[in-house]
C-alpha positions in Angstrom: 9.9 2.2 29.6 12.0 -0.1 31.8 12.7 -2.5 29.4 14.5 -3.0 25.8 11.6 -4.9 24.4 9.6 -3.8 21.6 6.4 -5.5 20.2 5.1 -4.6 16.9 1.2 -5.3 16.1 1.0 -6.1 12.4 -3.1 -6.5 11.3 -1.3 -8.0 8.2 2.1 -9.7 8.1 2.0 -11.6 5.1 4.7 -11.5 1.8 1.5 -12.3 -0.2 -0.1 -8.9 0.5 0.7 -4.9 0.0 0.0 -4.2 3.2 2.2 -7.2 4.8 5.3 -6.6 2.8 4.9 -2.2 3.4 5.0 -3.3 7.1 8.1 -5.9 6.2 9.8 -3.1 4.3 9.4 -0.9 7.4 10.9 -3.5 10.2 13.7 -4.1 7.8 14.8 -1.0 7.1 14.3 0.9 10.4 14.8 -1.5 13.2 17.0 -4.7 11.8 20.2 -2.6 12.5 19.3 -1.4 15.8 19.3 -4.9 17.4 21.8 -3.4 20.0 19.1 -0.7 21.0 16.4 -3.2 21.6 16.7 -6.8 23.5 14.5 -8.5 21.8 11.8 -7.6 18.5 8.8 -9.4 18.1 6.2 -9.2 15.9 2.6 -10.1 16.7 0.0 -10.8 14.1 -3.1 -12.7 13.7 -2.8 -15.6 11.3 -6.6 -16.8 11.4 -8.8 -15.8 8.4 -11.6 -15.8 10.2 -13.8 -12.3 10.9 -11.6 -11.4 13.6 -8.8 -10.7 11.2 -10.7 -8.4 9.5 -9.1 -5.3 8.3 -12.0 -3.5 10.2 -11.9 -5.6 13.5 -7.9 -6.6 13.7 -6.6 -2.7 14.5 -9.0 -2.7 17.9 -7.2 -6.2 19.1 -3.8 -4.6 17.9 -4.6 -1.6 20.2 -5.6 -3.9 23.0 -2.2 -5.9 22.8 -0.2 -2.6 22.4 -1.6 -1.3 26.1 -1.0 -4.7 27.1 2.6 -4.5 26.3 3.0 -1.0 27.4 1.8 -1.4 30.6 4.3 -3.8 31.1 7.0 -1.2 30.2 7.8 -2.7 26.9 8.3 -0.3 23.6 5.2 -0.7 21.1 4.8 -0.2 17.4 1.5 -0.1 15.4 2.6 -1.1 11.9 -1.0 -1.6 10.1 -3.8 -1.1 8.7 -3.1 2.3 9.7 -5.6 4.5 7.3 -5.6 8.2 8.1 -9.4 8.1 8.1 -9.7 6.0 11.0 -9.0 8.4 14.0 -10.0 5.9 16.8 -6.9 3.8 15.9 -4.7 7.0 16.3 -6.9 8.0 19.5 -6.6 4.8 21.5 -3.1 3.7 21.0 -0.7 4.7 24.0 1.1 7.9 23.1 4.7 6.4 22.4 3.5 4.1 20.0 5.7 3.7 17.2 3.8 4.3 13.9 4.3 2.5 11.0 3.5 3.8 7.5 0.4 5.8 7.4 -2.0 4.9 4.5 -4.7 6.7 2.5 -5.3 8.2 -0.9 -7.3 11.1 -2.1 -8.6 9.7 -5.2 -12.3 8.1 -5.8 -14.5 7.3 -8.2 -18.5 8.0 -8.6 -19.5 4.9 -9.7 -20.2 3.4 -6.2 -22.2 6.4 -5.2 -22.3 5.1 -1.2 -18.7 4.8 -1.7 -17.9 8.1 -3.1 -20.3 9.6 -0.9 -18.3 8.6 2.1 -15.0 9.7 0.8 -15.8 12.7 -0.6 -17.9 14.6 2.3 -16.5 12.4 5.5 -13.5 11.4 5.0 -12.2 15.0 4.7 -13.5 15.8 8.4 -11.8 12.2 9.7 -8.4 13.2 8.0 -8.8 16.6 10.3 -9.6 14.5 13.7 -7.1 12.1 12.6 -4.7 15.4 11.9 -5.3 17.4 15.3 -4.6 13.9 17.5 -1.5 13.2 15.9 -0.1 16.6 16.3 -1.3 16.8 19.9 -0.3 13.2 21.0 2.4 11.8 18.9 5.6 13.8 19.9 7.6 12.2 16.4 8.0 12.7 13.2 5.1 10.5 10.9 5.7 8.5 7.6 3.0 8.4 5.2 3.4 5.5 2.3 2.4 8.2 -0.8 1.8 11.2 -0.8 -1.7 11.2 -2.1 -3.4 13.0 1.1 -1.1 15.7 1.0 -3.6 18.0 -0.1 -5.6 17.4 2.8 -3.2 17.8 5.4 -2.2 21.1 7.2 1.5 22.8 6.5 2.4 22.0 10.2 1.6 18.0 9.6 3.7 18.6 6.6 6.5 20.0 7.5 6.4 17.3 10.4 6.2 14.2 8.2 8.1 11.9 5.5 5.8 11.1 2.3 6.4 8.4 -0.5 8.1 5.4 1.8 7.3 2.8 -1.2 10.0 4.9 -2.9 12.4 4.6 0.0 15.6 3.0 -0.9 14.2 2.2 -4.7 16.7 0.5 -7.3 16.5 -1.2 -10.4 17.4 -4.7 -10.5 19.1 -6.6 -13.0 17.1 -6.7 -16.3 15.9 -10.2 -17.2 14.7 -11.6 -20.6 11.2 -11.3 -20.8 8.7 -13.3 -21.8 5.3 -12.1 -20.2 3.5 -9.3 -21.6 1.2 -8.2 -18.5 1.1 -9.1 -14.8 -1.4 -7.4 -13.9 -2.6 -6.5 -9.8 -6.4 -7.4 -9.1 -8.0 -6.7 -5.8 -11.5 -6.8 -4.7 -11.6 -3.4 -3.0 -14.7 -1.1 -3.6 -12.4 1.7 -4.1 -10.0 -0.3 -6.5 -12.7 -1.8 -8.4 -14.2 1.7 -9.4 -10.8 2.6 -11.1 -9.5 -1.2 -12.6 -9.8 -1.0 -16.4 -11.7 -3.9 -17.3 -12.2 -3.1 -20.7 -8.6 -2.8 -21.8 -7.9 -5.6 -20.1 -10.0 -7.8 -22.0 -9.2 -6.0 -25.1 -5.7 -7.0 -24.3 -6.9 -10.5 -24.1 -9.2 -11.1 -27.2 -5.7 -9.8 -28.5 -3.5 -12.7 -27.2 -1.2 -11.3 -25.1 0.2 -13.5 -22.8 -1.8 -12.0 -19.3 -1.1 -12.9 -16.0 -3.0 -11.8 -13.1 -1.7 -11.9 -9.2 -4.3 -11.1 -6.1 -7.9 -12.1 -6.5 -9.2 -13.7 -9.3 -10.7 -12.0 -12.4 -12.8 -13.8 -15.0 -11.8 -13.2 -18.3 -11.4 -15.2 -20.9 -7.7 -15.9 -22.0 -6.0 -14.5 -18.8 -4.2 -16.7 -16.5 -5.1 -16.4 -12.6 -1.9 -16.6 -10.3 -3.5 -16.0 -7.0 -1.7 -14.5 -4.2 2.2 -14.9 -4.2 4.8 -15.2 -2.2 7.5 -12.1 -2.3 10.1 -14.4 -4.0 7.6 -16.0 -6.7 5.6 -12.3 -7.3 9.4 -11.1 -8.4 10.2 -13.4 -10.3 7.2 -12.8 -12.4 7.9 -9.3 -12.5 11.4 -9.8 -13.6 9.8 -11.4 -16.9 7.0 -9.2 -17.7 7.3 -6.0 -20.2 4.1 -4.2 -19.0 1.3 -3.8 -16.0 -1.6 -1.5 -15.4 -1.4 1.4 -13.3 -3.9 1.4 -10.1 -5.2 4.5 -10.9 -6.2 5.6 -7.5 -2.7 4.8 -5.7 -0.4 5.3 -8.7 2.8 4.3 -6.5 1.6 1.3 -5.0 4.1 -1.2 -3.7 3.4 -3.6 -6.6 4.1 -1.1 -9.2 7.3 0.1 -7.5 8.4 -3.4 -7.4 7.6 -3.6 -11.3 9.4 0.0 -11.9 12.6 -1.8 -10.0 12.0 -4.6 -12.4 12.4 -2.5 -15.7 8.2 -2.9 -15.9 6.5 0.0 -18.0 3.1 1.1 -16.8 0.1 1.5 -18.6 -2.2 4.4 -17.3 -5.1 6.5 -18.2 -4.5 10.2 -19.3 -6.5 11.4 -16.6 -3.7 10.2 -14.0 -0.7 11.2 -16.3 -0.5 14.4 -14.5 0.3 12.7 -11.1 3.5 11.4 -12.1 6.5 12.5 -10.7 8.8 9.8 -10.5 10.5 7.7 -13.2 8.1 9.4 -15.9 9.7 7.5 -18.6 8.2 4.1 -17.7 4.5 5.3 -17.8 2.7 5.2 -20.7 -0.7 7.1 -21.5 -2.7 4.7 -22.8 -4.7 7.6 -24.4 -2.5 9.1 -26.4 -3.0 8.8 -30.2 0.7 7.8 -30.9 0.4 4.6 -28.7 -1.3 1.8 -30.2 -1.5 -1.1 -28.2 -2.6 -3.6 -31.2 0.9 -3.3 -32.2 
């Protein structure tokens, strides 16, 4: 590298999404105080909402941009969308690319057969191909947003990686008065939808709990949809909320972590309670006979 410029590609750099905020967290914690090392730090992201900005298309536009700036002698980084199953991203990026947090989960539901079949039989193969490429090509320590993929990785890659990046620099914020019963994140995603507890939300709504939904609209009577909120507005609602419901395919999602920081308790299915390793006292097993949400 002949220049001290660094160009980061982000498929999503919004303050209103988990992927966007995870990318911002990575930049803030790793490069904010390193401006002296780099003359110029620039984030490149498509702002258009058309099909070219879809998560399966924009990564390859990002790869092109990384090569463009790399060949001009600049440092380059790729922030997101960076799932472990997409080995083509790792294969096609320049070997010197700084990689953002690698994402992906090992949990999947049988409710959607096609989704289940692909994740159950093809993803493990894709994980292994990605691992071979990572270890052979990138001479650096790898960062994973969670530890959900750990059981699919070799000991060599595990020893050369940092896990649960979403928990890094976790700290409690000042407690505020709670006037919202439930703040729930809802996302229209095949795998996430398979784990979403519609019945529980509907029951809570019928019991007249004050429920707010962030993200995509959830069409259940008596719940209020807030849409996608800015980080500042979302934090305000998290500070005011008593409970949320865990996204079982990713217990420690960025949304849940931010809820925990704001003293929000998490309702979780008994099937996944054993996976809770951090701040156990904030998680409530909804299947426990001692827990009666009607009260």
